[in-house]
C-alpha positions as CSV (number, residue, x, y, z in Angstrom):
1,M,105.5,-114.2,125.9
2,N,108.7,-112.4,124.9
3,A,108.8,-110.7,128.2
4,A,107.8,-113.7,130.3
5,D,110.1,-116.4,131.8
6,T,107.3,-118.6,133.2
7,V,103.8,-119.6,132.1
8,A,101.0,-120.9,134.3
9,Y,98.0,-122.4,132.6
10,A,94.6,-121.7,134.0
11,A,91.8,-124.3,133.6
12,T,88.5,-125.4,135.0
13,S,87.8,-129.0,135.8
14,D,86.3,-129.4,132.3
15,G,88.9,-127.2,130.6
16,I,91.5,-129.7,129.2
17,D,91.0,-128.5,125.7
18,G,92.1,-125.0,126.6
19,V,95.2,-126.2,128.3
20,E,96.2,-128.4,125.4
21,G,95.7,-125.4,123.0
22,A,97.8,-123.1,125.2
23,R,100.6,-125.7,125.5
24,R,100.6,-126.0,121.7
25,R,101.0,-122.2,121.5
26,V,103.9,-122.2,124.0
27,A,105.6,-125.0,122.0
28,Q,105.2,-123.1,118.8
29,F,106.6,-120.0,120.5
30,R,109.7,-122.0,121.6
31,R,110.2,-123.4,118.1
32,H,110.1,-119.9,116.7
33,R,112.6,-118.6,119.3
34,Q,115.0,-121.5,118.4
35,Q,114.6,-120.8,114.7
36,L,115.6,-117.2,115.3
37,G,118.5,-118.2,117.5
38,A,116.9,-116.3,120.3
39,P,117.1,-117.4,123.9
40,D,114.3,-119.7,125.1
41,T,113.8,-119.2,128.8
42,L,110.1,-119.8,129.0
43,T,109.3,-122.5,131.5
44,E,105.9,-124.1,132.3
45,A,105.1,-123.6,136.0
46,G,102.0,-125.8,135.9
47,I,98.3,-126.0,135.5
48,V,96.0,-124.2,138.0
49,V,92.5,-125.7,138.1
50,G,89.9,-123.3,139.4
51,G,86.2,-123.3,140.0
52,V,86.2,-126.9,141.2
53,K,83.0,-128.1,142.7
54,E,83.5,-130.0,145.9
55,T,80.2,-131.9,145.6
56,I,79.9,-134.9,143.4
57,M,81.7,-134.2,140.1
58,S,80.5,-135.3,136.7
59,R,82.4,-138.1,135.0
60,A,83.6,-135.6,132.4
61,A,85.1,-133.4,135.1
62,V,86.8,-136.3,136.8
63,A,88.2,-137.5,133.5
64,S,89.5,-134.0,132.7
65,L,91.2,-133.7,136.1
66,E,92.9,-137.1,135.5
67,E,94.1,-135.9,132.1
68,L,95.4,-132.7,133.6
69,R,97.2,-134.7,136.3
70,A,98.8,-137.0,133.7
71,T,100.6,-134.0,132.1
72,G,102.9,-133.8,135.2
73,L,102.1,-130.1,135.4
74,F,99.1,-130.3,137.7
75,L,99.4,-127.9,140.6
76,E,97.6,-128.4,143.9
77,P,95.5,-127.5,145.8
78,L,92.5,-127.2,143.5
79,I,90.8,-123.8,143.6
80,P,87.3,-124.4,145.0
81,D,84.2,-123.0,143.5
82,R,82.6,-120.5,145.7
83,A,79.6,-118.3,145.0
84,I,81.2,-115.3,146.6
85,V,83.7,-115.1,143.8
86,Q,81.0,-114.5,141.2
87,E,79.0,-112.3,143.5
88,V,81.7,-109.8,144.2
89,R,82.9,-109.7,140.6
90,I,79.7,-107.8,139.7
91,S,80.5,-105.1,142.3
92,G,84.2,-105.0,141.5
93,E,85.1,-106.1,145.1
94,W,87.7,-108.6,146.1
95,Y,86.5,-112.0,147.4
96,G,89.5,-112.2,149.7
97,Q,88.1,-109.7,152.1
98,Y,85.1,-111.9,152.8
99,R,85.1,-115.0,155.2
100,K,83.4,-117.1,152.5
101,G,86.3,-116.3,150.1
102,A,89.0,-117.5,152.5
103,R,89.3,-121.0,151.0
104,V,89.8,-119.6,147.5
105,L,92.3,-117.1,148.8
106,D,94.2,-119.8,150.7
107,A,94.3,-122.1,147.7
108,Y,95.7,-119.4,145.4
109,T,98.2,-118.4,148.0
110,A,99.5,-121.9,148.2
111,I,99.8,-122.1,144.4
112,A,101.6,-118.7,144.3
113,K,104.2,-120.0,146.8
114,K,104.9,-122.9,144.4
115,V,105.0,-120.8,141.2
116,L,106.5,-117.4,142.0
117,R,110.2,-117.1,142.2
C-alpha cells in the first residue's frame, strides 16, 4: 500500500466479510502512516462486486449487497456472472475476446472509467 494512492475492494455478492476485513486493514495502514508522520494519500475508490448471478439471488446475497451499498462505496454496474469467465481461465485466454464475455468486459470498463484517474 505504500506505493498506492487508491484502493478498490473486490467482492462477490456474498463477500461482505472480506470487504470489512480489507477496510480494517486500510484503516490500520492509515493509522500507522499518521503515527510515523508520513503522508496518507490512500483513498478508497469503492467496492467492485463481481460474479453476480442475474437469476433469483439468495436472501443472503441480497442482504450482502444491501450492506455493501450502505457503505457508500458501492460501485455500479455489478459485474455479471458468466460461465465464459471460468471456462477461459483454464486455458489462459481472455474472456473479453468472446461474445459471451462482452457483458463482463463492458461492466469492468464502466467501473474503470469511474475509478482510474
